[in-house]
FIMI-737892 format. One record per residue: residue number from 1; x, y, z of N, C-alpha, C in turn. Coordinates in steps of 0.02 Angstrom, whole numbers. Layout:
N
NUM,X,Y,Z,X,Y,Z,X,Y,Z;
...
! end
This chain:
308
1,7048,4813,7857,7003,4832,7804,6933,4805,7819;
2,6883,4847,7812,6814,4827,7826,6770,4839,7765;
3,6712,4806,7765,6664,4817,7712,6641,4890,7711;
4,6635,4920,7771,6613,4989,7775,6663,5036,7741;
5,6727,5023,7751,6778,5063,7718,6773,5057,7642;
6,6761,4996,7618,6755,4985,7546,6693,5020,7518;
7,6639,5018,7556,6578,5054,7535,6591,5129,7532;
8,6629,5155,7581,6646,5225,7581,6688,5243,7519;
9,6737,5199,7505,6780,5210,7446,6738,5215,7383;
10,6691,5169,7374,6648,5169,7314,6606,5232,7311;
11,6578,5252,7368,6536,5312,7369,6576,5375,7351;
12,6635,5382,7380,6676,5441,7365,6695,5443,7292;
13,6713,5385,7263,6733,5383,7192,6674,5401,7148;
14,6613,5381,7166,6555,5396,7126,6534,5469,7130;
15,6543,5499,7189,6522,5569,7198,6578,5618,7179;
16,6641,5595,7180,6696,5639,7165,6709,5691,7218;
17,6681,5679,7277,6687,5727,7332,6673,5692,7398;
18,6716,5704,7447,6703,5675,7513,6642,5707,7544;
19,6633,5771,7534,6575,5806,7562,6510,5777,7535;
20,6505,5769,7469,6444,5743,7439,6432,5670,7459;
21,6486,5630,7461,6479,5560,7482,6455,5555,7554;
22,6481,5598,7598,6461,5597,7667,6386,5613,7674;
23,6363,5661,7635,6292,5679,7637,6249,5620,7614;
24,6270,5586,7562,6230,5530,7536,6229,5471,7583;
25,6282,5463,7622,6288,5408,7669,6263,5425,7739;
26,6245,5489,7750,6222,5513,7815,6274,5501,7870;
27,6337,5515,7852,6392,5512,7901,6428,5579,7899;
28,6467,5592,7951,6503,5656,7952,6561,5653,7904;
29,6579,5711,7877,6634,5715,7830,6700,5694,7863;
30,6708,5711,7926,6770,5694,7961,6776,5618,7970;
31,6721,5584,7987,6723,5512,7995,6739,5477,7928;
32,6710,5503,7874,6723,5474,7809,6796,5484,7788;
33,6822,5545,7799,6892,5559,7783,6939,5515,7823;
34,6922,5505,7887,6965,5463,7930,6964,5391,7906;
35,6905,5365,7886,6900,5296,7863,6942,5286,7800;
36,6940,5334,7754,6979,5328,7692,7053,5332,7708;
37,7073,5378,7753,7143,5385,7771,7170,5322,7804;
38,7129,5292,7848,7150,5230,7880,7159,5173,7829;
39,7116,5172,7779,7121,5121,7727,7186,5132,7686;
40,7201,5194,7671,7263,5210,7635,7324,5189,7676;
41,7323,5203,7740,7380,5186,7783,7388,5110,7788;
42,7332,5075,7793,7335,5002,7800,7364,4969,7738;
43,7344,4995,7679,7366,4965,7616,7432,4995,7591;
44,7452,5051,7619,7514,5083,7599,7511,5115,7530;
45,7453,5140,7512,7444,5173,7447,7405,5238,7457;
46,7409,5281,7406,7366,5340,7404,7308,5324,7358;
47,7247,5328,7385,7188,5310,7345,7161,5370,7306;
48,7159,5428,7339,7131,5487,7308,7182,5545,7308;
49,7179,5585,7256,7214,5650,7255,7162,5703,7273;
50,7175,5740,7328,7128,5790,7350,7145,5858,7318;
51,7093,5896,7301,7101,5964,7275,7040,6005,7293;
52,7042,6068,7277,6984,6111,7291,6922,6091,7252;
53,6932,6055,7198,6876,6033,7156,6846,5967,7180;
54,6878,5934,7227,6854,5870,7251,6910,5820,7254;
55,6895,5757,7236,6947,5705,7238,6946,5666,7172;
56,7004,5641,7153,7009,5597,7094,7050,5536,7114;
57,7035,5480,7083,7070,5418,7098,7141,5418,7069;
58,7187,5391,7107,7254,5377,7081,7251,5311,7043;
59,7306,5292,7012,7308,5227,6978,7297,5170,7027;
60,7329,5174,7085,7319,5124,7137,7246,5124,7160;
61,7218,5184,7167,7148,5189,7189,7100,5159,7139;
62,7113,5168,7075,7071,5140,7023,7072,5063,7025;
63,7132,5036,7035,7138,4963,7040,7101,4937,7102;
64,7110,4972,7159,7077,4952,7221,7001,4956,7213;
65,6977,5007,7178,6905,5015,7169,6874,4955,7134;
66,6910,4928,7084,6885,4869,7050,6876,4810,7096;
67,6927,4799,7139,6921,4744,7188,6866,4759,7239;
68,6861,4821,7261,6811,4840,7311,6741,4826,7286;
69,6729,4843,7223,6662,4831,7195,6645,4756,7195;
70,6694,4714,7178,6682,4642,7177,6667,4616,7247;
71,6706,4639,7297,6696,4616,7366,6627,4638,7392;
72,6610,4701,7381,6546,4727,7405,6488,4692,7370;
73,6495,4681,7305,6442,4647,7268,6430,4577,7295;
74,6485,4540,7308,6478,4473,7336,6447,4475,7406;
75,6467,4524,7447,6439,4530,7514,6364,4546,7511;
76,6345,4589,7464,6274,4605,7456,6234,4544,7434;
77,6264,4504,7390,6230,4443,7368,6220,4395,7427;
78,6270,4388,7470,6264,4346,7529,6209,4371,7575;
79,6210,4436,7587,6159,4465,7631,6089,4455,7603;
80,6083,4464,7537,6018,4457,7506,5994,4384,7509;
81,6041,4338,7497,6021,4267,7495,6003,4240,7564;
82,6037,4265,7615,6026,4236,7682,5995,4285,7731;
83,5963,4336,7705,5930,4384,7750,5873,4351,7787;
84,5855,4377,7844,5802,4348,7886,5736,4346,7849;
85,5724,4399,7808,5660,4402,7773,5651,4344,7724;
86,5708,4317,7700,5704,4264,7649,5725,4196,7677;
87,5741,4191,7740,5768,4129,7767,5718,4072,7764;
88,5653,4088,7761,5602,4036,7759,5578,4024,7688;
89,5612,4053,7638,5595,4043,7568,5641,3991,7537;
90,5612,3945,7499,5653,3897,7462,5682,3933,7401;
91,5744,3917,7385,5779,3957,7335,5810,3912,7280;
92,5805,3938,7219,5835,3904,7162,5853,3958,7111;
93,5914,3955,7085,5936,4004,7034,5967,3965,6976;
94,5944,3979,6916,5966,3945,6855,5989,3996,6804;
95,6047,3986,6774,6070,4026,6717,6074,3979,6657;
96,6046,3999,6601,6041,3954,6545,6044,3989,6478;
97,6069,3954,6428,6059,3977,6360,5984,3974,6346;
98,5964,3999,6289,5892,4010,6277,5858,3946,6253;
99,5847,3900,6300,5817,3836,6284,5748,3829,6317;
100,5701,3805,6278,5633,3793,6303,5633,3743,6361;
101,5671,3688,6353,5668,3636,6404,5693,3661,6472;
102,5741,3708,6472,5765,3737,6535,5708,3774,6570;
103,5671,3813,6531,5615,3850,6559,5560,3803,6582;
104,5544,3752,6542,5490,3707,6561,5506,3669,6625;
105,5568,3646,6633,5588,3612,6694,5583,3659,6754;
106,5602,3722,6743,5598,3773,6796,5525,3784,6817;
107,5480,3790,6768,5409,3799,6782,5382,3739,6821;
108,5402,3679,6800,5378,3618,6834,5396,3618,6908;
109,5458,3639,6923,5480,3641,6993,5440,3694,7031;
110,5429,3752,7000,5390,3805,7033,5319,3781,7048;
111,5289,3744,7001,5221,3718,7012,5220,3667,7069;
112,5273,3628,7075,5277,3579,7129,5284,3612,7197;
113,5307,3675,7197,5318,3712,7260,5262,3763,7272;
114,5205,3753,7240,5151,3803,7242,5128,3818,7313;
115,5133,3770,7358,5109,3781,7426,5164,3806,7473;
116,5223,3818,7447,5280,3840,7487,5298,3912,7472;
117,5336,3943,7517,5366,4007,7503,5431,3994,7464;
118,5441,4031,7410,5503,4020,7373,5526,4084,7340;
119,5589,4084,7320,5620,4141,7286,5663,4111,7231;
120,5635,4104,7171,5669,4072,7115,5693,4125,7065;
121,5748,4110,7031,5774,4154,6979,5794,4114,6918;
122,5771,4135,6859,5792,4105,6796,5823,4160,6753;
123,5886,4150,6735,5922,4199,6694,5938,4168,6627;
124,5907,4192,6574,5926,4173,6506,5979,4224,6484;
125,6041,4201,6477,6095,4249,6468,6150,4221,6423;
126,6199,4262,6411,6255,4244,6368,6297,4188,6400;
127,6333,4152,6358,6371,4093,6381,6422,4111,6435;
128,6460,4165,6425,6510,4185,6474,6477,4203,6540;
129,6418,4233,6538,6383,4252,6599,6359,4191,6637;
130,6339,4139,6601,6319,4076,6633,6377,4048,6674;
131,6435,4045,6643,6494,4019,6678,6510,4062,6739;
132,6507,4128,6731,6522,4173,6787,6470,4166,6843;
133,6407,4160,6825,6354,4153,6876,6364,4091,6918;
134,6382,4036,6886,6391,3973,6923,6456,3975,6962;
135,6508,4005,6933,6572,4010,6968,6566,4049,7033;
136,6527,4102,7032,6520,4146,7091,6462,4126,7136;
137,6430,4068,7121,6373,4043,7160,6312,4089,7155;
138,6312,4134,7106,6252,4174,7094,6196,4130,7069;
139,6213,4078,7032,6165,4028,7009,6187,3959,7033;
140,6138,3917,7046,6153,3849,7069,6176,3804,7011;
141,6153,3820,6951,6165,3776,6894,6163,3818,6830;
142,6198,3796,6779,6196,3828,6714,6184,3777,6660;
143,6152,3797,6605,6137,3752,6550,6165,3781,6485;
144,6207,3741,6451,6238,3763,6388,6256,3702,6346;
145,6285,3715,6286,6302,3658,6243,6376,3659,6224;
146,6400,3600,6205,6467,3591,6179,6462,3558,6110;
147,6510,3572,6067,6516,3535,6005,6590,3531,5986;
148,6604,3502,5928,6674,3493,5909,6712,3558,5902;
149,6678,3613,5887,6712,3677,5878,6728,3711,5944;
150,6680,3713,5990,6690,3754,6051,6713,3714,6112;
151,6714,3647,6107,6724,3606,6167,6791,3619,6201;
152,6845,3624,6164,6911,3633,6195,6913,3698,6234;
153,6888,3752,6204,6891,3817,6237,6844,3820,6297;
154,6783,3795,6289,6735,3799,6344,6754,3752,6402;
155,6781,3695,6387,6802,3650,6441,6859,3681,6481;
156,6903,3717,6448,6956,3752,6485,6926,3807,6529;
157,6878,3844,6502,6845,3897,6541,6808,3867,6601;
158,6777,3810,6591,6742,3777,6646,6792,3752,6699;
159,6847,3724,6677,6898,3700,6724,6927,3758,6764;
160,6941,3814,6730,6968,3873,6764,6919,3900,6816;
161,6854,3891,6804,6803,3915,6850,6784,3862,6902;
162,6818,3804,6900,6804,3748,6947,6733,3722,6937;
163,6713,3715,6874,6646,3689,6858,6652,3623,6821;
164,6600,3582,6828,6597,3518,6792,6536,3518,6746;
165,6545,3487,6687,6492,3482,6637,6462,3412,6638;
166,6396,3407,6642,6361,3343,6640,6314,3342,6580;
167,6324,3296,6532,6281,3295,6473,6209,3277,6490;
168,6163,3310,6455,6092,3294,6459,6068,3257,6398;
169,6087,3281,6338,6067,3247,6277,6112,3268,6219;
170,6112,3226,6167,6145,3241,6104,6091,3255,6052;
171,6104,3302,6007,6055,3318,5956,6091,3338,5892;
172,6061,3321,5836,6085,3344,5771,6064,3417,5763;
173,6106,3456,5729,6089,3526,5717,6030,3532,5669;
174,5985,3577,5685,5927,3593,5643,5925,3668,5631;
175,5890,3688,5579,5875,3759,5571,5801,3769,5589;
176,5787,3827,5618,5719,3849,5629,5702,3902,5577;
177,5646,3894,5543,5622,3944,5495,5547,3951,5503;
178,5519,4006,5480,5447,4014,5479,5415,3969,5427;
179,5350,3954,5437,5316,3909,5391,5314,3936,5319;
180,5319,4002,5311,5318,4031,5245,5386,4040,5213;
181,5437,4017,5246,5506,4023,5220,5515,3980,5157;
182,5554,4003,5109,5565,3963,5048,5593,3894,5061;
183,5627,3883,5119,5655,3817,5134,5609,3774,5177;
184,5551,3801,5196,5509,3768,5247,5487,3698,5227;
185,5481,3684,5162,5456,3618,5141,5512,3568,5128;
186,5573,3588,5139,5630,3543,5127,5636,3491,5183;
187,5656,3431,5166,5666,3379,5216,5732,3389,5252;
188,5780,3420,5220,5843,3438,5251,5874,3494,5210;
189,5924,3528,5240,5957,3583,5205,6032,3579,5217;
190,6070,3612,5174,6143,3615,5182,6163,3685,5205;
191,6224,3692,5227,6251,3758,5245,6247,3805,5186;
192,6261,3778,5126,6259,3820,5065,6189,3846,5051;
193,6137,3806,5068,6068,3828,5056,6050,3890,5097;
194,6086,3902,5152,6069,3956,5198,6098,4023,5178;
195,6144,4023,5130,6181,4083,5113,6138,4143,5095;
196,6081,4136,5060,6042,4195,5040,6001,4226,5097;
197,5997,4193,5155,5950,4215,5206,5985,4243,5268;
198,5954,4291,5302,5984,4318,5364,5992,4265,5417;
199,6047,4268,5453,6060,4222,5509,6043,4257,5575;
200,6003,4224,5616,5984,4251,5681,6026,4218,5735;
201,6051,4258,5782,6091,4229,5837,6084,4272,5899;
202,6091,4240,5957,6087,4275,6020,6151,4314,6033;
203,6144,4377,6051,6200,4422,6063,6238,4399,6126;
204,6304,4400,6123,6345,4373,6177,6380,4426,6219;
205,6361,4489,6212,6388,4541,6255,6461,4554,6241;
206,6499,4568,6294,6569,4588,6286,6613,4529,6266;
207,6592,4467,6282,6631,4408,6263,6603,4384,6196;
208,6625,4416,6142,6596,4404,6076,6636,4354,6036;
209,6663,4303,6070,6703,4252,6036,6657,4202,6002;
210,6678,4178,5943,6639,4126,5909,6631,4064,5953;
211,6679,4052,5997,6676,3992,6040,6619,3997,6091;
212,6597,4058,6105,6543,4067,6154,6475,4076,6121;
213,6472,4069,6055,6409,4076,6020,6359,4023,6044;
214,6296,4042,6045,6244,3996,6067,6221,3951,6009;
215,6240,3968,5948,6219,3930,5890,6279,3896,5857;
216,6273,3833,5837,6327,3800,5801,6343,3836,5736;
217,6404,3830,5714,6428,3859,5651,6426,3935,5649;
218,6425,3966,5709,6427,4038,5712,6493,4067,5687;
219,6545,4024,5684,6610,4047,5661,6614,4052,5585;
220,6565,4023,5550,6566,4026,5477,6543,4095,5454;
221,6578,4123,5405,6561,4190,5381,6491,4191,5351;
222,6454,4245,5367,6388,4254,5337,6379,4329,5323;
223,6347,4345,5267,6342,4415,5245,6286,4454,5280;
224,6236,4419,5307,6180,4453,5340,6167,4422,5408;
225,6178,4462,5460,6171,4437,5529,6125,4483,5569;
226,6081,4453,5608,6038,4490,5654,6048,4458,5723;
227,6068,4500,5772,6079,4476,5840,6027,4506,5887;
228,6010,4469,5939,5957,4490,5985,5971,4458,6053;
229,5928,4471,6102,5943,4448,6171,5888,4405,6202;
230,5830,4396,6169,5778,4356,6201,5741,4312,6151;
231,5712,4258,6177,5677,4210,6134,5615,4239,6101;
232,5582,4287,6134,5523,4318,6105,5540,4354,6039;
233,5596,4388,6038,5618,4422,5977,5633,4371,5922;
234,5664,4315,5941,5679,4263,5892,5614,4237,5861;
235,5564,4224,5902,5501,4199,5876,5470,4248,5826;
236,5471,4312,5844,5442,4362,5799,5482,4366,5734;
237,5548,4362,5738,5588,4364,5677,5573,4304,5632;
238,5570,4246,5662,5559,4185,5622,5492,4185,5587;
239,5441,4212,5619,5374,4211,5591,5359,4269,5544;
240,5402,4321,5544,5386,4380,5504,5440,4397,5453;
241,5496,4360,5452,5552,4378,5408,5587,4314,5388;
242,5609,4309,5325,5637,4247,5300,5710,4237,5318;
243,5723,4233,5383,5790,4216,5407,5788,4147,5439;
244,5841,4130,5475,5845,4064,5507,5891,4068,5568;
245,5884,4019,5612,5933,4009,5665,5948,3935,5669;
246,6005,3918,5698,6025,3848,5705,6024,3829,5778;
247,5994,3772,5793,5991,3749,5863,5981,3674,5864;
248,5952,3649,5919,5945,3577,5929,5887,3547,5892;
249,5840,3587,5869,5779,3561,5838,5723,3551,5888;
250,5735,3567,5952,5683,3561,6003,5642,3625,6003;
251,5582,3623,5976,5539,3681,5973,5505,3693,6041;
252,5500,3756,6061,5465,3774,6122,5391,3781,6108;
253,5350,3781,6160,5278,3787,6152,5259,3849,6112;
254,5292,3907,6128,5273,3968,6094,5298,3969,6022;
255,5342,3921,6004,5369,3920,5936,5336,3867,5892;
256,5292,3826,5922,5261,3773,5882,5221,3800,5825;
257,5185,3854,5835,5140,3882,5784,5179,3926,5736;
258,5180,3905,5674,5211,3948,5623,5285,3939,5613;
259,5316,3891,5647,5389,3882,5642,5405,3809,5629;
260,5453,3797,5586,5472,3729,5567,5546,3716,5584;
261,5560,3656,5608,5629,3634,5620,5650,3587,5564;
262,5706,3601,5532,5730,3560,5475,5801,3537,5489;
263,5815,3471,5481,5882,3447,5493,5934,3480,5447;
264,5992,3494,5475,6048,3523,5437,6095,3466,5418;
265,6114,3463,5355,6155,3408,5330,6229,3419,5349;
266,6245,3404,5411,6313,3408,5438,6324,3349,5484;
267,6386,3331,5494,6403,3276,5539,6405,3298,5612;
268,6415,3363,5623,6423,3390,5691,6360,3380,5732;
269,6369,3358,5795,6313,3352,5841,6324,3398,5901;
270,6269,3420,5930,6271,3462,5989,6263,3419,6051;
271,6303,3432,6102,6295,3398,6166,6275,3451,6217;
272,6212,3447,6237,6184,3496,6284,6187,3466,6354;
273,6207,3508,6402,6212,3483,6471,6210,3539,6521;
274,6222,3522,6583,6221,3573,6636,6289,3576,6670;
275,6305,3635,6696,6368,3645,6732,6352,3664,6804;
276,6393,3637,6849,6387,3652,6920,6455,3663,6950;
277,6458,3702,7002,6521,3713,7038,6541,3648,7074;
278,6604,3631,7071,6627,3569,7101,6620,3569,7177;
279,6613,3628,7207,6606,3631,7280,6533,3635,7302;
280,6487,3633,7254,6416,3637,7271,6387,3566,7278;
281,6352,3554,7332,6316,3492,7343,6242,3505,7328;
282,6214,3469,7279,6145,3483,7260,6096,3472,7317;
283,6056,3522,7331,6002,3516,7379,5941,3485,7347;
284,5887,3481,7385,5827,3448,7360,5799,3483,7298;
285,5795,3550,7299,5766,3586,7242,5809,3580,7180;
286,5874,3585,7188,5919,3579,7131,5915,3509,7101;
287,5913,3458,7144,5906,3389,7121,5840,3380,7084;
288,5788,3413,7109,5723,3408,7076,5725,3442,7007;
289,5759,3499,7003,5764,3533,6938,5801,3489,6888;
290,5855,3458,6909,5893,3414,6864,5849,3355,6841;
291,5810,3328,6888,5764,3274,6871,5713,3297,6819;
292,5688,3358,6827,5639,3385,6779,5671,3397,6711;
293,5734,3418,6710,5769,3426,6646,5769,3360,6608;
294,5787,3306,6642,5789,3240,6611,5719,3219,6587;
295,5669,3234,6627,5601,3213,6610,5575,3249,6549;
296,5585,3315,6547,5562,3355,6489,5599,3334,6426;
297,5663,3321,6431,5703,3301,6373,5681,3233,6347;
298,5667,3187,6393,5647,3119,6374,5583,3118,6333;
299,5543,3170,6339,5480,3173,6302,5488,3198,6230;
300,5550,3219,6212,5560,3246,6145,5593,3195,6100;
301,5563,3180,6043,5589,3127,5999,5650,3148,5957;
302,5667,3212,5955,5721,3235,5912,5790,3231,5944;
303,5793,3212,6007,5857,3211,6041,5872,3143,6069;
304,5936,3131,6082,5959,3068,6112,5977,3083,6185;
305,5930,3066,6229,5938,3085,6299,5993,3042,6332;
306,6029,3074,6379,6078,3038,6421,6042,3016,6484;
307,6063,2961,6512,6033,2937,6574,6047,2983,6632;
308,5997,2993,6675,6005,3037,6734,6044,3001,6788;
! end
């Protein structure tokens, strides 16, 4: 089995025709047919059913296609990461929940590398995607939180992915509201106080489990919910509509104006940290990013920083 055969398999399945796939790949139809036939013989299965209308996948072929896509995607990632054109670029990839301090630490590292060639990636994404990115080495590090509700489930997911969690800081839960919100002048609020107002939360994609929510107490029933995918939308919602979100209380630079953080009267605390693959050895840039995370966090009075 070769990568070329798997690429041929994917192309034929997408085009529904060996003739069309051959044209798109600039190979002869006979060579493509032979490659697919050899793959079928090697695996002992029938991948496609041929007819005058083209080809369709068998059940075995559909299963094989799923594996083929994963293998080809990983191979493409390897080629992209270690291609000659990028071999002289310093590289760092971070997947994170939507935290200001993650972004600020990332920017600090980029500024320190201003005189170098680099290829950096910051992905603000759903919790399950963070775990998957770090598991597959797509990202060097991931940033997320644990609390009493999600810890058992997320620690199992991390263990299954061969990842380790390192705490960065502990924080009491706060709500973020706009300065004009009816609760904005309160010194603290209760869960019951929030009932009349829309709850804002980051959308978690296909893994829509309460355990993967980016906000504490997401499992509690609420009558009005607004979900979104980026911090910019959250900022606009908070400043223009009387809703709220729950987080660590660490305001980002773009959120300082017009937004207030208010302590939530609960005993639950958030433990925010980073996850890394157990087989990854931190290089200089990754170590520098972790150092910047600790430095940015240490400057915030609302959290209890863990020692680096």
